[in-house]
C-alpha positions as CSV (number, residue, x, y, z in Angstrom):
1,X,118.2,116.1,82.4
2,X,114.7,116.0,80.4
3,X,111.7,117.6,82.7
4,X,108.1,117.2,82.2
5,X,105.4,117.7,84.4
6,X,103.5,114.2,83.5
7,X,105.8,111.6,82.8
8,X,103.6,108.3,81.3
9,X,105.1,104.6,81.0
10,X,103.5,102.7,78.2
11,X,102.0,104.1,74.8
12,X,99.2,101.3,75.2
13,X,95.3,102.6,75.0
14,X,95.2,104.0,78.8
15,X,98.6,105.9,78.5
16,X,97.8,107.2,75.2
17,X,94.2,108.3,76.6
18,X,95.8,110.2,79.7
19,X,98.1,112.3,77.3
20,X,95.0,112.9,75.2
21,X,93.0,114.3,77.8
22,X,95.8,116.0,79.7
23,X,96.8,117.9,76.3
24,X,99.6,119.5,78.1
25,X,103.1,119.1,79.0
26,X,103.4,115.5,78.9
27,X,105.6,112.7,77.7
28,X,105.0,108.8,77.0
29,X,108.1,106.6,76.9
30,X,106.9,103.1,75.3
31,X,109.5,100.3,75.6
32,X,108.4,99.0,71.9
33,X,109.4,100.4,69.1
34,X,105.5,100.6,68.6
35,X,102.7,102.6,69.6
36,X,99.5,100.2,71.3
37,X,100.5,97.8,73.8
38,X,98.7,94.4,73.6
39,X,96.6,95.9,70.9
40,X,99.7,96.5,68.2
41,X,99.1,94.4,64.6
42,X,101.9,92.6,62.6
43,X,102.4,92.6,59.1
44,X,103.8,89.4,57.1
45,X,104.1,89.2,53.7
46,X,100.9,91.3,53.2
47,X,99.0,89.4,56.3
48,X,98.0,91.5,59.1
49,X,97.7,89.8,62.5
50,X,97.0,91.4,65.9
51,X,98.1,90.2,69.0
52,X,95.2,88.1,69.7
53,X,91.6,88.5,68.2
54,X,90.9,92.5,68.5
55,X,87.5,94.2,67.6
56,X,85.9,97.4,68.7
57,X,83.1,97.7,70.9
58,X,82.2,99.9,74.1
59,X,79.4,100.8,76.1
60,X,81.3,104.1,76.6
61,X,80.1,107.1,74.1
62,X,82.6,109.3,74.8
63,X,85.0,106.3,73.8
64,X,83.3,105.7,70.8
65,X,83.3,108.9,69.7
66,X,87.0,109.2,70.2
67,X,87.5,105.9,68.4
68,X,85.0,106.9,65.8
69,X,86.9,110.0,65.0
70,X,90.4,108.8,64.7
71,X,89.2,107.9,61.2
72,X,87.8,109.8,58.1
73,X,84.6,108.2,57.5
74,X,84.8,106.5,60.6
75,X,85.2,102.8,61.9
76,X,84.4,99.8,59.8
77,X,81.4,98.1,61.2
78,X,79.6,94.4,60.9
79,X,77.6,91.9,63.4
80,X,79.5,89.8,64.9
81,X,80.4,86.1,63.6
82,X,81.4,83.7,66.1
83,X,81.2,80.1,66.7
84,X,81.8,77.3,69.0
85,X,83.4,73.9,67.8
86,X,81.9,71.3,70.3
87,X,81.7,67.3,69.8
88,X,82.6,67.6,66.3
89,X,80.7,70.2,64.9
90,X,80.3,74.2,64.6
91,X,77.5,75.8,66.3
92,X,76.6,79.2,66.9
93,X,78.4,81.3,70.0
94,X,77.9,81.5,72.9
95,X,77.6,77.9,73.7
96,X,74.8,78.0,76.6
97,X,72.4,79.4,73.7
98,X,72.9,77.1,71.0
99,X,73.8,73.9,72.4
100,X,70.4,72.4,70.9
101,X,72.3,72.7,67.6
102,X,74.8,69.7,68.7
103,X,74.1,66.6,66.8
104,X,73.5,64.4,70.1
105,X,70.5,64.1,71.7
106,X,71.5,63.3,74.7
107,X,74.1,66.1,75.1
108,X,71.6,68.3,74.0
109,X,68.5,67.2,76.6
110,X,71.2,66.9,79.3
111,X,71.9,70.6,79.0
112,X,68.4,71.1,78.7
113,X,67.3,69.6,82.0
114,X,70.1,71.6,83.8
115,X,69.2,74.8,82.9
116,X,65.8,73.8,83.7
117,X,67.0,72.8,87.2
118,X,69.3,76.2,87.6
119,X,66.8,78.4,86.5
120,X,64.4,76.9,89.3
121,X,67.1,76.6,92.2
122,X,67.3,79.1,94.8
123,X,71.1,78.8,95.6
124,X,73.2,80.9,98.0
125,X,75.7,83.2,96.2
126,X,78.5,81.0,94.7
127,X,81.9,81.1,96.1
128,X,84.1,80.9,93.1
129,X,83.8,80.9,89.5
130,X,83.8,77.3,89.2
131,X,80.5,77.0,91.4
132,X,79.4,80.0,89.1
133,X,79.2,78.2,86.0
134,X,77.8,74.8,87.5
135,X,74.7,77.4,89.5
136,X,74.0,79.6,86.7
137,X,74.4,76.9,83.6
138,X,73.5,73.5,85.5
139,X,75.5,70.3,84.9
140,X,75.1,69.7,81.8
141,X,76.5,72.9,79.9
142,X,79.2,73.0,82.6
143,X,80.7,69.4,81.8
144,X,79.9,69.8,77.8
145,X,82.0,73.3,77.5
146,X,81.7,75.8,80.0
147,X,83.8,74.1,82.7
148,X,86.4,72.7,80.1
149,X,86.8,75.9,78.3
150,X,87.1,78.2,81.1
151,X,90.0,75.8,82.9
152,X,91.4,75.4,79.2
153,X,91.0,79.6,79.0
154,X,92.8,80.6,82.4
155,X,95.2,77.8,82.6
156,X,94.6,76.8,86.1
157,X,91.9,75.2,88.7
158,X,89.0,78.1,88.6
159,X,88.2,77.6,91.8
160,X,90.2,80.0,92.8
161,X,88.8,82.5,90.6
162,X,85.8,85.0,92.0
163,X,82.6,85.9,90.4
164,X,83.4,89.8,90.6
165,X,83.7,90.1,87.0
166,X,81.2,87.3,85.4
167,X,78.6,89.8,84.6
168,X,80.7,91.8,82.5
169,X,81.5,88.6,80.5
170,X,79.8,85.4,80.6
171,X,76.7,85.7,78.1
172,X,73.6,84.4,79.6
173,X,72.0,81.0,78.7
174,X,68.8,80.2,76.2
175,X,66.1,82.3,77.1
176,X,67.5,84.9,78.8
177,X,67.0,88.7,77.5
178,X,69.9,90.1,77.2
179,X,71.7,92.6,74.9
180,X,75.3,94.6,74.4
181,X,74.6,97.8,75.5
182,X,76.3,100.9,73.7
183,X,75.3,103.4,76.2
184,X,74.9,102.3,79.5
185,X,78.8,102.6,80.8
186,X,78.9,99.4,82.0
187,X,79.7,96.3,79.7
188,X,78.1,93.4,79.0
189,X,78.3,89.8,77.4
190,X,78.9,90.2,73.6
191,X,75.8,88.6,71.7
192,X,75.3,86.8,68.4
193,X,73.8,89.9,67.1
194,X,76.5,92.3,68.4
195,X,78.1,95.0,65.9
196,X,82.2,95.3,66.3
197,X,84.3,98.0,64.7
198,X,87.6,97.7,63.3
199,X,89.8,100.4,61.1
200,X,88.9,100.5,57.8
201,X,92.4,99.6,56.5
202,X,95.4,97.8,58.2
203,X,95.3,96.4,61.6
204,X,93.9,96.8,65.2
205,X,96.7,98.9,65.9
206,X,95.8,101.9,63.5
207,X,93.3,103.1,66.0
208,X,96.2,103.8,68.6
209,X,98.5,104.9,65.9
210,X,96.0,107.6,65.1
211,X,95.3,108.6,68.6
212,X,99.0,108.8,69.1
213,X,99.2,111.8,66.7
214,X,97.1,113.9,68.9
215,X,98.9,113.8,72.0
216,X,102.2,116.1,73.1
217,X,105.1,113.6,72.7
218,X,105.9,109.9,72.5
219,X,108.9,107.9,72.2
220,X,109.2,104.4,71.4
221,X,112.0,102.4,71.8
222,X,112.6,103.8,75.6
223,X,112.0,101.0,78.3
224,X,112.3,102.6,81.9
225,X,114.6,100.6,84.2
226,X,115.0,102.9,87.3
227,X,112.6,105.2,89.1
228,X,113.5,107.1,92.2
229,X,110.0,108.6,93.9
230,X,111.7,111.0,96.1
231,X,113.9,112.6,93.4
232,X,111.2,112.1,90.7
233,X,113.6,111.0,88.4
234,X,112.9,108.1,86.1
235,X,116.0,106.4,83.9
236,X,115.9,104.5,80.7
237,X,118.1,101.7,79.4
238,X,120.1,103.8,77.5
239,X,120.8,105.9,80.9
240,X,118.4,108.9,79.7
241,X,117.2,110.7,82.9
242,X,113.3,112.1,83.3
243,X,112.2,114.3,85.7
244,X,108.6,114.3,86.5
245,X,106.2,116.0,88.6
246,X,103.8,113.2,88.5
247,X,104.1,109.5,87.0
248,X,101.9,107.6,85.2
249,X,102.4,104.0,84.5
250,X,100.8,101.0,82.7
251,X,103.5,98.5,83.5
252,X,102.4,95.6,85.0
253,X,102.4,96.0,89.0
254,X,105.0,93.1,89.4
255,X,107.3,94.9,87.3
256,X,106.7,98.6,88.3
257,X,107.5,97.9,92.4
258,X,110.7,96.2,91.2
259,X,112.0,99.3,89.4
260,X,110.9,101.6,91.9
261,X,113.4,102.2,94.4
262,X,112.5,102.0,97.8
263,X,109.4,100.0,97.7
264,X,109.0,98.0,100.8
265,X,109.3,94.1,100.6
266,X,106.3,93.7,101.9
267,X,104.7,95.7,98.8
268,X,106.6,93.7,96.6
269,X,104.9,90.3,97.9
270,X,102.2,91.7,97.3
271,X,102.6,91.9,93.6
272,X,103.9,88.7,93.5
273,X,101.0,87.3,94.4
274,X,98.8,88.6,91.9
275,X,98.3,85.9,89.2
276,X,97.9,86.3,85.4
277,X,97.4,84.1,82.5
278,X,100.0,84.2,79.3
279,X,99.6,83.5,75.9
280,X,101.4,82.3,73.3
281,X,99.8,83.3,69.7
282,X,100.1,81.3,66.7
283,X,100.0,83.1,63.7
284,X,99.3,81.1,60.6
285,X,99.5,83.0,57.0
286,X,97.3,81.2,54.5
287,X,98.3,82.0,50.8
288,X,95.2,82.9,49.5
289,X,91.7,84.4,50.1
290,X,89.4,81.9,52.4
291,X,86.1,81.8,51.7
292,X,84.3,82.2,55.2
293,X,82.5,85.0,57.1
294,X,83.3,83.3,60.7
295,X,85.4,86.0,62.6
296,X,86.0,83.7,65.7
297,X,86.0,79.8,67.0
298,X,86.1,79.0,70.5
299,X,86.7,75.5,71.3
300,X,86.7,73.4,75.1
301,X,88.6,70.9,73.2
302,X,91.4,69.4,75.1
303,X,92.9,67.8,72.0
304,X,92.9,71.3,70.1
305,X,95.6,73.8,71.3
306,X,94.0,77.0,71.1
307,X,91.0,77.9,72.8
308,X,90.5,80.7,70.3
309,X,90.8,81.2,66.5
310,X,90.5,84.3,64.9
311,X,89.9,84.8,60.9
312,X,91.5,88.2,60.8
313,X,91.0,88.8,57.4
314,X,87.2,89.2,58.3
315,X,87.6,91.6,60.5
316,X,87.4,94.7,57.6
317,X,86.5,94.5,54.3
318,X,90.1,96.2,53.2
319,X,91.4,92.8,55.2
320,X,89.1,90.5,52.9
321,X,90.1,91.6,50.0
322,X,93.8,90.8,50.3
323,X,95.1,87.9,48.3
324,X,97.1,86.7,51.6
325,X,94.9,86.3,54.9
326,X,95.6,85.8,58.5
327,X,94.8,83.3,61.1
328,X,95.8,83.6,64.6
329,X,95.2,80.9,67.4
330,X,95.4,82.1,71.0
331,X,96.9,79.4,73.4
332,X,97.1,80.1,77.3
333,X,99.6,79.1,79.4
334,X,100.7,78.9,83.2
335,X,102.8,76.7,85.5
336,X,99.8,74.7,86.3
337,X,99.3,73.8,82.5
338,X,101.4,71.6,80.2
339,X,101.8,72.0,76.6
340,X,104.1,71.0,73.8
341,X,104.1,74.4,72.0
342,X,105.8,72.9,68.9
343,X,101.9,70.9,68.2
344,X,100.3,74.3,68.3
345,X,100.4,75.3,64.6
346,X,100.0,71.3,63.0
347,X,97.3,70.8,65.1
348,X,95.3,73.7,64.8
349,X,96.1,73.4,60.9
350,X,94.7,69.6,61.2
351,X,91.2,71.3,62.5
352,X,91.0,73.9,59.8
353,X,91.3,71.0,57.3
354,X,89.2,69.1,59.0
355,X,86.1,71.8,59.1
356,X,86.9,72.6,55.6
357,X,88.8,76.1,55.7
358,X,91.7,75.1,54.5
359,X,92.0,72.4,51.6
360,X,95.5,71.2,51.9
361,X,98.1,71.9,54.6
362,X,100.4,73.4,52.0
363,X,97.4,76.3,51.8
364,X,99.4,77.2,55.0
365,X,102.5,79.5,53.4
366,X,104.1,80.8,56.8
367,X,103.7,80.3,60.5
368,X,105.2,81.9,63.4
369,X,104.7,83.1,67.3
370,X,104.1,85.9,69.5
371,X,104.7,85.0,73.0
372,X,103.0,87.4,75.4
373,X,103.8,87.0,79.3
374,X,101.0,89.2,80.7
375,X,97.8,88.5,78.6
376,X,95.1,88.5,81.1
377,X,94.8,89.2,84.6
378,X,93.5,86.7,86.9
379,X,90.5,87.5,89.4
380,X,91.9,85.7,92.3
381,X,89.5,86.2,95.7
382,X,92.9,88.4,97.1
383,X,93.4,90.6,94.2
384,X,91.3,93.6,95.1
385,X,93.4,93.7,98.7
386,X,96.6,93.2,96.9
387,X,95.8,96.1,94.4
388,X,94.8,98.2,96.9
389,X,98.0,97.9,99.4
390,X,100.2,98.3,95.9
391,X,98.6,101.3,94.9
392,X,98.0,103.4,98.0
393,X,101.8,102.8,98.6
394,X,103.1,104.1,95.1
395,X,100.2,107.2,95.7
396,X,102.1,108.8,98.2
397,X,105.0,109.8,95.9
398,X,102.6,110.7,92.8
399,X,102.6,107.5,91.3
400,X,99.2,106.4,89.5
401,X,99.3,103.4,87.5
402,X,96.3,102.4,85.2
403,X,95.3,99.8,82.1
404,X,94.7,96.3,82.2
405,X,97.8,95.3,84.0
406,X,98.2,98.7,85.9
407,X,95.0,98.1,87.7
408,X,95.1,94.4,87.1
409,X,91.5,94.2,85.5
410,X,90.5,92.0,83.2
411,X,89.5,95.0,80.7
412,X,89.5,95.7,76.9
413,X,91.1,98.4,74.7
414,X,87.8,100.7,75.3
415,X,87.7,100.1,78.9
416,X,91.6,101.0,79.0
417,X,90.9,104.2,77.5
418,X,87.9,105.4,79.5
419,X,90.0,104.8,82.5
420,X,93.0,106.6,80.8
421,X,90.7,109.6,80.2
422,X,89.2,109.7,83.6
423,X,92.7,109.6,85.5
424,X,93.5,112.5,83.0
425,X,90.5,114.6,84.0
426,X,91.4,113.4,87.5
427,X,95.1,114.9,87.3
428,X,94.3,118.0,85.1
429,X,92.0,119.1,88.0
430,X,94.3,118.1,91.1
């Protein structure tokens, strides 16, 4: 049997960061053929696709230095260029700051009145995310973008979502002083002038390929299917056994508790009550270079399947110079949202044609898709208690969980790296 001090399940950002910080007898087992987790990239006929739209930005100087140092010459950095497609036109992102660019003066006036009233109101703390939107932005901005967009994004009734995460994600309205902080240690919403980073060559996964070369051992293509917490042994699908003194997992909590022997039924039930949103990422390969600097388009329109379209070729000058460009269309899915997935590619293509990004449908030379079961954790009101109950039981057996779905937090790769480094430090001193 293979024996290791710290066994890590998952070679995503968190797992790699734990191993990097410990820098001793660790082994990472990754079920996929590639490191990176949700930050993996796919190359098709010269086009580079990420699994969703990725860029690097962080308020954690330690993480920034780690990623910057992964490349000779550092990351490629540029100002973020994002737009909102609303009421038939493109305006700068975010909607709540640039609604006055809409062509309909009545909608602009309605948004203006609502924001003014919201700013003057002294309302009680909102009970849920839906109330938060209406209180903070007023009925105009809420009705014309924020409510339909977030219902589309989260693929559910957003009154069941709490507000605990909003200060880090939801940009302030027009007239508010707010900027993305690169040193404060706490995430702030992205702004129109936020500078974002990307690997100088290749896709977003190159960050994690580089980091994987700095850790003791990573074995890909090894899915953990059984864990005995008493014997401190884990088995992979091919029957290989791994003994460990402590275990770190970035597996989604509902999957983890099902492979750990002896987990009480009540703990499994806690995990089953955790909610998440899935993604279908539609991949469109354009057989030529596209003449646009736009990196993202957000849409609340129910007739347009994706809530976000990412022009991945604009992530770096290296990708811009390629003869074929990659476009990703993110579509959220849940049992509450009905959608014919076969309409995603043609409807997205039609939008790109109408906006002038494509000259004809024949510009698209290949389409594909990636289905992501666990894409975004949902901040239900019950989430903190559910996660605490699961983690408390696992901790009794020296099983630690970390990452977007190990902590069940809506965090980006930079925060996953930060949490992995912090856990590594904790384990090093235990």
